[in-house]
C-alpha positions, 0 to 999 in steps of 0.5 A: 713473554707468555709462560708455558703451560707449566711453571715452577713450584717452590721446590723447583720442580715443574708442575702443571699450571693451576690457573685459578691458583696462579691468578690469585697468586699473581693478584696478591703479588701485584697488590703487595707491590702497588696496593689492592685498589690499583690492581686490574684484571688485565694486570693479572693477565699480563703478569701471567702471560695469558689473554684476559679471556683466560682470567675471565674464564675463572673469575668474572671480576677482581672481587671474585679473585678476592673471594678465591683468596678468602676461600683459602681461609675457609679451606684452612678452617675446615681442614681435617684436625687431629683424631681427638679434636672432637674430645676437646672443649667447644671453646678450644675447637672454636679457637682452633678453627678461627685461628686457622682462618686468620693464620692462612690469610696472615701472609697477606694481611694488609692486602686482605684488609684492603680487599675487605674495605673494597667489598664494603665500598657503599657504591658497590652493593653488588659486592657488599651485599654478597659479602653479608651472605659470605659472612653467614656462610663462614659462620655456618662452616665455623660451627660445622668445623668446630663440631658444635652440637646444637641443631640448626634452628634451635635457640642455642644454635641461633645464639651461637651464630650471633655470638660467633659472628660478633666474635669473628668480626671483633677479632678481625678488627684486631687482626687487621692491625696486628703486627705482632710476631705470630699474631700474639695480640689476636690470639690473646684477644680471641682467648679472652673473648672465648673465655667470656663467651664460654662462661655466658653460654655455660650459665645459660645452657650448661656445658655443651655435650661432646659432638658424638653424644649431642642430641639433634635439637637443643 
């Protein structure tokens, strides 16, 4: 039976349907039941009680739905931080932003990993080629969210991008298998890697200036 234009929020109060959000939620629910590879777009439409065309209006395929889920990690990463965030060491700012991404997606970690595997399926270059650019965009926003001061195109910024990409992927591999409470294993791994990277960058460039006093180039 089709649902009405309103649904129930977690608090029990009626809210107006936000169909893009509901599509992602329905897909996640189905994936938890049967695995991401078994989810189909018409399954999502059936779960929501809407015509398939309504789903297509917002997501052209299942990979687009996955991108909608990953977008929540990005939103968590760039969400406003505490007022004194810019005064914290760069290492701490990076850690805070990365953990925000992993924590946001942790409730559906297994499904998230299955989504990533689907994106890397070699016969589907229309998925994994854009995924490379999505990774680059994520690292770009990580630098922005962490308020790293080195200007784009400078050697320091280029090294940061390479280092942060490696750090993100290495941490992702640990997170994908982390079933510890509060993702302790991931947090410890990330902390060790950031300590090592911080020592390396400091030896090469010296301590990073705070964002508000950083020069435009480096």
